[in-house]
Structures are given as structure tokens and as C-alpha cells.
C-alpha angles and dihedrals in degrees: 000000000000089000090051092053092047089052091052094048090049091048091049092048090050092050093049091049094048093049090047092051092048089052091052090048096038106138121241133182129246129193118191121197120206140155131216091204102068133088108320095238090055091047090049089056094050093049090056094038095059098063089039094059092040087057091047091050091053090049098043097037103242133123118256127186131168129204135184089198104100089185084075083077090098134114097254093055098036094053088067093062134066095199134034125197127198105202105175110349143029135226112289104185130070090240094052090047093048091049092050095049091048089050094051095042090054098052107285123142131225141193116191128190130207106297090046088074094053108108115126097191130045087215090066089075112346095189092053093046088057089043089056092037094224144027135239114282107167147331147215123246143232101029111264138175114258138190112243125205120216108231098184114029091174094064111104091235088061094051113140095003123133118244088259131017136186112244118204122249111306140153102254120213130207125209148218134231102037107265092209091063090061111090091206096058126087112192112214102178136019136187105261113240090237089076094067127147095030121175135033109217090031118019136198101206101184147308137105104307115175117211103184130024149149133226101223091208087071141032095255147123127193120192128183095219116103110092117119137350100292098067096100099050098089114087090202093051093043087054089057092052090051094046090048095051094045093049090049087052094054101266129105094042 
């Protein structure tokens, strides 16, 4: 009898472990949008990011596809994907924008890079301004490396990262209004004050400048990285990209 009970316990433990492992490895589908007709530094990032995410997909067992057809931003296509990436552009038509809003409001997930945060007027797309929690205010120039400070080391996207990390050369944006005054926004990374002043032609001289955040009303992460061909040269930063995508896909909870 004792041997039988032990066997049942072992079987139960095995089934639990197997189901947990399956849950961690459960496949999800990612669609990355990009353009080859934007600013060259943004295109350079997209060209390097696509094979980077394809390799990640093979390693982490999810499906990754990329498209330069932004008209694929429609409900019939989006419903096939659990995560959407914007690598170097954003929707430009009313139909694309409505489809994205509907996707996000019905459980979709999104990872946006750099230029996805460039909108200098809330009136351009009011819903998206609320979704981001802010709009573009200023920038540094030329692209320079910067030290980033981790604000929330407990967030799954920050798993395994040091308290600060050096980010490769990038154009850094500042924002208005203040993201920290928005109760729906959780800031994940910030420009470390040791960077200031940063830039020569255009300079960020100080202040609290978030680099990466999530709007907790949605499954989303925006990050300011994504300008130029050096973005994917930092192992720490690459780990963040992997963590973020896996979290958005339902892993790394």
C-alpha cells in the first residue's frame, strides 16, 4: 500500500512538472511591423532586429514573422498573433490605428521601439497618446551611449539585469507630461543622472527621463532604444529585449 501511494505521488509530481514546463514553453505568435522607407538609422535597427528575433524565436520556441505591409494592421491578421512589434514605424492610416486600438483593448500585446514614441502632439492620435501616457518633447543628438538605471527590478522584463547597464549609442527622447504622475504607468528604466548633459547639437541637460515603461491597463512595453545599427550589441540590453518579449507572450510571469 505504501509503495502504491508513493507511486501515485511520484506520478502526480511528474504530471505537475510536465504541465508546468509545457506552460513555460507554450508557443505564441509574434508579428513585427517595419518599413524600409523611413529614416536610415531606424531602418538599420529593423534590419538587424528581424534576424535577432528570428533567432530568439528558434531558441525560445515561439513563432516570429515580419511584414513591411502596414495594411496587415487589420483585425483579421492581428487576431492570429499574441504579440505585435513596431520596429521602426507606426500606423499611418485611420483604419490601421482603429485596428490596433481594438487589438490592444481586447487582450493583444505590444512591444514598441524608439520611433514608436515619436508623436509631438496629442492631437495626432489621442488614444495612442493616452496608451503611451505621454508624447515626445525633445531629444539628444548625436546618438550616444548612455547609462540606464533599472527602476523596477521585480518586473519580469528586468529579470537578471544589473542595477545599471550601458546602452549602446542611441538618440534619447524626453517626454511631456511627466510619466510618473500617471497612475497607470510603471517606469522600468530611466536615464541615469550621471549621463547629463548628453548630446552636443541637441542636449538633454537633466531631469527625470524614462526610457522604458509599461501602461498597466494594457499588455505593452515601450522602449526608447532602436536608433542605429549598434542597439543589439549589448548582452544586458539584449536580455531585456528577450525578457520583454517572453513576458508579453505569456512567459516569465
